N, C-alpha and C positions, 0 to 999 in steps of 0.2 A: 344327331346334329352336332354334338360336341366334337366328335371325331372330324367332321368336315371343317369346323372352325379351327381346330387344332392343326389340321393339315395345311391351312392357308399360310401359316407362319413358315412351315418347312418348305414351301414353294419359293420363298424369297432366298436370295443368296445371303450368306452370313453377313451381319453388319460389321463393316470394317471402317476404321478411321482413315486408312490409307489403302491405296491399291498399288500392287506391284505390277509393272508392265515391263516386258522385255522387248527391246527394239534393237535389231542388228547386233545381238549378243550382249548388249549393255542393259543393266537393270536400272529402271527409273521408278522412283516412288512418287505417286500422285498424292499430294497432300492438300491441295487447294479445296476448301469445303464445297464449292459449287461443282467442281469437276468430280469430286468423290460422290456427291449426291447424284450427279448425272449418270455416272457409271453404275451406282447402286440401283438406280431406278430403271435402267435399260430393260430388264426383263418385263417390266410392267408398262412400258411405253405404248404398246399396241392395245393393252387392256384399257388404258386411260385415254386412248386416242390422242396422245400427246402431240403428235405431228399433224393432226387434222388442221386444215386451213382455218377453221372457225373456233379452234380450241380457246383462244383468249376471249372471244366474244361470248362463248357458251359457258365457260368454266369460271372465269374471273368474277363475274357478277354473283355467282353462287357463293364463292369464298368470301366476297365482300359482305354479303348478307349474313353468312354464318358468323363471320368475325364480329359484325355489329351486334348480332343477337347474343353472342357469347362473351362480349367484352366485360360486362358488369360482373358476371359470374367468375370470369378469369381473374378480375381484380380482387374479388373476395377470396378466391382460392390462394392467390399470391400472398395475401396478408397472413395466411396461416403457415406459410413456408418459412422455416428458420434458415436463413442464409448466413448466419453469423459464422465467424472464423471457427469458433468452438464446434459448432454443428458440423461444419465441413471437415475439420480435423477428426471428429468422432466418426464420421462416415468413412473417411480414408483409412482410419485405423482398423476397419473391418477387413481390409485387404491384407494380403501377406506382405512381409517386408520386401521381398523381391519385387512385387508388383508396385509397391509404394515408391521404391527407388527408381523404377523405370519411369513412373509419372514425374518424379521430382527432377530428373535429369533430362526429360524430354525424349526418351528413347523408346517410348511405348509404341509397339506395332501390333495391330490386330491381324 
């Protein structure tokens, strides 16, 4: 069973914050979060029935219910997250200098 669960992750394309598209010999970088999310989720669109005519009517109520049921726990979990500048700096320091420089100057590409 563990092998089946592990295999699910490898079926997804690698998570990228940008997508490289070539059109008419010109390279375009797609960086808009919604567009990136749409491109990333394309392989799963059929599995999720994302383009089914009743998708909104069938799926949205489930997510609303899930959100309502999870909101209190999410609030408690959020209280335990240290989002201070020091904690963020400490987390970033775990990356190599080259990686940190890419983040700081906005040139990070996955």
